[in-house]
C-alpha positions in Angstrom: 21.3 -81.3 45.8 23.7 -82.2 43.0 23.0 -85.5 41.3 25.3 -87.7 39.3 24.2 -88.8 35.8 23.9 -92.6 35.6 25.6 -94.7 33.0 23.4 -97.5 31.8 25.7 -100.4 30.9 23.1 -101.7 28.5 22.8 -98.3 26.7 25.8 -98.8 24.4 26.1 -96.4 21.5 27.5 -97.1 18.1 26.2 -93.9 16.3 25.7 -90.5 17.8 25.0 -87.0 16.5 26.2 -84.0 18.5 24.8 -80.5 18.0 27.1 -78.0 19.6 26.1 -74.3 20.2 29.1 -72.1 21.1 29.1 -69.1 23.5 29.1 -65.5 22.5 32.1 -65.9 20.3 32.8 -64.5 16.8 35.2 -67.4 16.1 33.5 -69.8 13.8 33.6 -73.6 13.4 37.3 -73.6 12.3 38.4 -72.7 15.8 36.1 -75.2 17.5 37.1 -77.9 15.1 40.8 -77.4 15.9 40.0 -77.3 19.6 38.1 -80.5 19.5 40.7 -82.3 17.4 43.6 -81.2 19.6 41.9 -81.8 23.0 40.4 -85.2 21.9 43.9 -86.4 21.0 45.1 -85.4 24.4 42.2 -87.1 26.2 42.5 -90.3 24.1 46.2 -90.6 25.1 45.3 -90.1 28.8 42.6 -92.8 28.6 44.5 -95.2 26.4 41.8 -95.2 23.6 41.7 -94.0 20.0 39.7 -90.9 19.0 40.2 -89.6 15.4 38.7 -86.3 14.3 38.0 -86.0 10.6 38.0 -82.9 8.4 35.4 -80.2 8.7 32.8 -79.6 6.0 29.8 -77.3 5.6 26.6 -79.3 5.8 24.1 -76.5 5.4 23.6 -72.8 5.9 23.4 -73.3 9.7 25.7 -76.3 10.3 29.3 -77.3 9.9 30.2 -80.9 10.4 33.1 -83.2 11.3 33.2 -86.9 12.0 34.7 -88.4 15.2 35.6 -92.1 15.1 36.5 -93.7 18.4 37.7 -97.1 19.5 37.0 -97.8 23.2 39.1 -100.9 23.6 37.2 -102.9 21.0 33.9 -100.9 20.9 33.7 -98.7 17.9 31.7 -95.4 18.0 31.0 -93.0 15.2 29.9 -89.5 16.1 28.8 -86.8 13.7 29.7 -83.5 15.4 27.8 -80.5 14.1 28.7 -77.0 14.9 25.4 -75.0 14.8 25.9 -71.5 13.5 24.9 -68.4 15.3 28.4 -66.9 15.1 27.2 -64.7 12.3 24.7 -63.1 14.7 27.5 -62.7 17.2 29.7 -60.9 14.7 26.8 -58.5 13.8 26.5 -57.7 17.5 30.3 -57.6 18.2 31.0 -53.9 18.8 34.5 -53.1 17.7 34.7 -49.4 18.7 36.0 -49.6 22.3 34.5 -46.2 23.3 31.1 -47.3 22.1 31.5 -50.7 23.8 32.4 -49.1 27.1 29.3 -46.8 26.9 27.0 -49.7 25.8 28.4 -51.8 28.7 27.6 -49.1 31.2 24.1 -48.7 29.7 23.5 -52.4 30.1 24.5 -52.3 33.8 22.0 -49.4 34.2 19.3 -51.5 32.5 20.1 -54.4 34.9 19.8 -52.1 37.8 16.5 -50.6 36.7 14.8 -53.9 36.3 16.2 -55.3 39.5 18.3 -58.0 37.9 21.6 -56.5 39.1 20.3 -56.6 42.7 19.5 -60.2 42.2 22.9 -60.9 40.8 24.5 -59.1 43.7 22.4 -61.0 46.3 22.4 -64.5 44.9 25.1 -65.0 42.3 28.5 -63.9 43.5 30.6 -65.1 40.6 28.5 -63.7 37.8 28.0 -60.5 39.8 31.8 -60.0 40.2 32.2 -60.8 36.5 29.7 -58.1 35.6 31.6 -55.4 37.5 35.1 -56.6 36.7 35.3 -55.0 33.2 34.0 -51.7 34.4 36.4 -51.7 37.4 39.3 -52.4 35.0 38.3 -49.7 32.6 38.0 -47.2 35.5 41.4 -48.2 36.8 42.9 -47.8 33.3 41.4 -44.3 32.9 42.4 -43.3 36.4 46.0 -44.5 35.9 46.2 -42.7 32.6 44.9 -39.5 34.2 47.2 -39.7 37.2 50.2 -40.7 35.0 49.5 -37.8 32.6 49.2 -35.3 35.4 52.4 -36.6 36.9 54.3 -36.4 33.6 53.0 -32.8 33.1 54.3 -31.9 36.5 57.7 -33.5 35.9 58.3 -31.8 32.6 57.2 -28.5 34.0 59.5 -28.8 37.0 62.4 -29.8 34.7 62.1 -26.4 33.1 59.8 -27.2 30.2 57.3 -24.7 28.9 53.6 -25.2 29.7 52.9 -26.6 26.2 55.7 -29.1 26.6 54.4 -30.2 29.9 50.9 -30.7 28.5 52.2 -32.6 25.5 54.3 -34.8 27.8 51.2 -35.5 29.9 49.1 -36.4 26.9 51.7 -38.7 25.4 52.1 -40.5 28.8 48.4 -40.8 29.3 47.9 -42.2 25.8 50.7 -44.7 26.3 49.2 -45.9 29.6 45.8 -46.2 28.0 47.2 -48.3 25.1 49.1 -50.5 27.5 45.9 -50.9 29.6 43.8 -51.8 26.6 46.3 -54.5 25.5 46.2 -56.0 29.0 42.4 -55.7 29.1 42.2 -57.7 25.9 44.4 -60.4 27.3 42.3 -60.7 30.4 38.9 -60.9 28.6 37.7 -57.5 29.8 36.2 -56.5 26.5 34.8 -60.0 25.8 32.9 -59.8 29.1 31.7 -56.3 28.3 30.3 -57.6 25.0 28.6 -60.6 26.7 26.9 -58.5 29.3 25.9 -55.8 26.8 24.5 -58.4 24.4 22.4 -60.2 27.0 21.8 -57.2 29.3 20.5 -54.9 26.5 18.0 -57.5 25.3 15.5 -56.0 22.9 13.0 -57.0 20.3 15.5 -57.0 17.5 17.9 -59.4 19.2 15.0 -61.6 20.2 13.8 -61.8 16.6 17.3 -62.7 15.4 17.8 -65.5 17.9 14.2 -66.8 17.7 14.4 -67.0 13.9 17.7 -68.9 14.2 16.4 -71.2 16.8 13.4 -72.1 14.5 15.9 -72.9 11.7 18.2 -74.9 13.9 15.3 -77.0 15.3 14.0 -77.7 11.8 17.6 -78.7 10.8 17.9 -81.2 13.7 14.5 -82.8 12.9 15.4 -83.1 9.2 18.8 -84.6 10.1 17.1 -87.2 12.3 14.7 -88.1 9.5 17.7 -88.4 7.1 19.8 -90.6 9.3 18.5 -91.8 12.7 21.2 -92.7 15.3 21.5 -94.2 18.7 21.9 -90.9 20.6 21.4 -87.2 19.8 22.9 -84.5 22.0 22.2 -80.8 22.0 25.0 -79.0 23.8 25.0 -75.3 24.8 28.1 -73.8 26.3 28.2 -70.4 28.1 25.8 -67.9 26.3 25.2 -70.7 23.8 23.1 -72.3 26.6 20.5 -69.6 26.0 20.3 -70.5 22.4 20.2 -74.2 23.2 17.2 -73.6 25.5 15.3 -71.9 22.7 16.2 -74.7 20.3 15.4 -77.4 22.9 12.0 -75.9 23.6 11.1 -76.0 19.9 12.2 -79.6 19.7 10.1 -80.4 22.8 7.1 -78.8 21.2 7.7 -80.8 18.0 8.1 -84.0 20.0 4.5 -83.4 21.3 3.4 -83.3 17.7 5.0 -86.7 17.0 8.5 -85.6 15.9 10.8 -87.6 18.1 14.6 -87.1 17.8 16.0 -89.3 20.6 17.4 -86.1 22.0 19.2 -85.2 25.3 20.2 -81.7 26.2 23.5 -80.7 28.0 24.3 -77.2 29.2 27.9 -76.4 30.2 29.0 -73.3 32.1 25.5 -71.9 31.5 24.4 -68.3 32.1 20.7 -68.8 31.5 19.5 -66.6 34.4 21.4 -63.7 33.0 18.6 -63.4 30.5 15.9 -65.3 32.3 15.8 -62.9 35.3 15.0 -59.9 33.0 11.4 -58.8 32.9 11.4 -58.2 29.2 12.5 -61.9 28.5 9.0 -63.4 28.8 9.3 -65.3 25.5 12.5 -66.9 26.8 10.9 -67.9 30.1 8.1 -69.5 28.0 10.9 -71.7 26.5 12.1 -72.5 30.0 8.6 -73.5 31.0 8.3 -75.8 28.0 11.5 -77.5 29.0 10.4 -77.7 32.7 7.3 -79.5 31.7 8.7 -81.8 29.0 10.4 -84.5 31.0 10.8 -86.8 28.0 13.7 -84.6 27.0 16.5 -85.3 29.4 18.5 -82.2 30.5 21.8 -82.3 32.3 23.3 -79.0 33.6 27.0 -79.1 34.4 28.9 -76.2 36.0 32.0 -75.6 38.1 32.1 -73.6 41.3 35.4 -72.1 40.3 33.9 -70.8 37.0 33.0 -67.2 37.8 31.4 -66.8 34.4 28.8 -69.5 35.1 25.7 -69.8 37.3 27.0 -72.8 39.4 25.0 -74.5 42.0 21.8 -72.8 41.1 18.7 -74.1 39.3 18.6 -72.0 36.2 14.8 -72.3 35.9 14.2 -71.3 39.5 16.6 -68.3 39.2 14.6 -67.2 36.1 11.3 -67.4 37.9 10.2 -70.7 36.4 9.6 -73.7 38.8 12.2 -76.2 37.9 13.5 -77.9 41.1 10.2 -79.5 42.2 10.1 -81.3 38.9 13.8 -82.3 39.0 14.6 -80.1 36.0 17.4 -79.9 35.0 19.5 -82.6 36.6 22.6 -80.8 38.0 26.1 -82.1 38.2 29.0 -80.3 39.8 32.2 -80.2 37.7 35.4 -80.2 39.7 38.3 -79.0 37.4 40.7 -78.8 40.3 40.7 -82.6 40.3 41.6 -82.7 36.6 45.1 -81.3 37.1 48.1 -81.3 39.4 48.6 -78.4 41.8 50.9 -76.3 39.6 48.8 -76.7 36.4 45.6 -75.9 38.3 47.0 -72.8 40.0 47.8 -71.4 36.5 44.4 -72.3 35.0 42.4 -70.9 37.9 44.0 -67.5 37.4 42.8 -67.3 33.8 39.0 -67.1 34.0 38.4 -67.4 30.3 40.6 -70.5 30.1 38.8 -72.0 33.0 35.4 -71.3 31.3 36.6 -73.3 28.3 37.7 -76.3 30.4 34.3 -77.9 29.8 35.4 -78.5 26.2 39.0 -79.5 26.9 41.1 -82.4 28.0 42.4 -83.0 31.5 45.8 -84.1 32.8 44.2 -86.6 35.2 41.3 -89.0 34.7 38.1 -87.4 36.1 34.4 -88.1 36.3 33.8 -85.2 33.9 35.0 -86.1 30.4 33.7 -84.1 27.5 35.1 -86.6 25.0 33.6 -89.6 26.7 30.2 -87.8 26.6 30.5 -86.8 22.9 32.4 -89.7 21.5 32.1 -92.4 24.1 30.5 -95.9 24.2 27.6 -95.1 26.5 24.5 -93.0 26.3 24.2 -89.9 28.5 21.3 -90.7 30.9 20.8 -87.9 33.5 17.9 -89.6 35.3 
């Protein structure tokens, strides 16, 4: 059952620190700083408040920072928004050769099928399952269209009196043109982005695990050091999309540190998460250990927010249970359904829902209509996020 996070009227916030972990995205903090600044301005105009986003600076090797000052009709809130870097790891794993990418994507599907994860996706998670086969279906259609177009062009040139060589050349040129057009369309519809996501998570191996675990260690230490340097009223760790997997690893380390006496006043928020994509894989035992730590550590509030319409997220499913870790009996995490169709008028919503990647980023964006879900009220607003 979906629960709604409560707002404690007495839990007013004056200072907040947000640690944001992006999805599998090679774009660094510059993109996300511009996105936050532009969308915060829109949301502030909608709500009739003031939200000012300051310039971006590099705080450390693993964090870029900007300040957000908000005035909620007389109540001032200062937020230090930190973009936690793992985009360098993304770029290292961002295959640019499309032929290699297509083959690696196919290999990852085979791996999912061998370990049984693909059958679980097909059985229990319709949206992520369709998202996993969508890129392969598009590539097959592009190749089929190019082949048929090339054969048709060869036939037309030959029937028009051209020599055999001319017919073959015409077919090759036509097939190549159709392939190039298909690739451009595929880029615009996130086909290759999805392939890279499923390949990165699906082809999980020891090298990837070491990279992410080392970065999670560094990020957890950074968060603890920052809290020692400047305590604040609220600390939020936010993971979006594949970034939710990294956030789980960081959150588990912070939970372990809290047991050792290092308290950071932290709450965790996952948006459009795809945690089971890794959690259901047999080889991801170390990741499931992180999930077990979070399941047991109830002193770290965890709110999981997803939209049914978001085919890239595991909506209306407990990510711990789906990963083989008992979460629901302990009420971990608290789930809230996001309803983006209530954020826009009919025409705007019809356009957004056709663009799956745009819809997947709505968690970080402004709305046209006031709504219960408000990213900027959570990250720059006057109240603490209290999921319980």
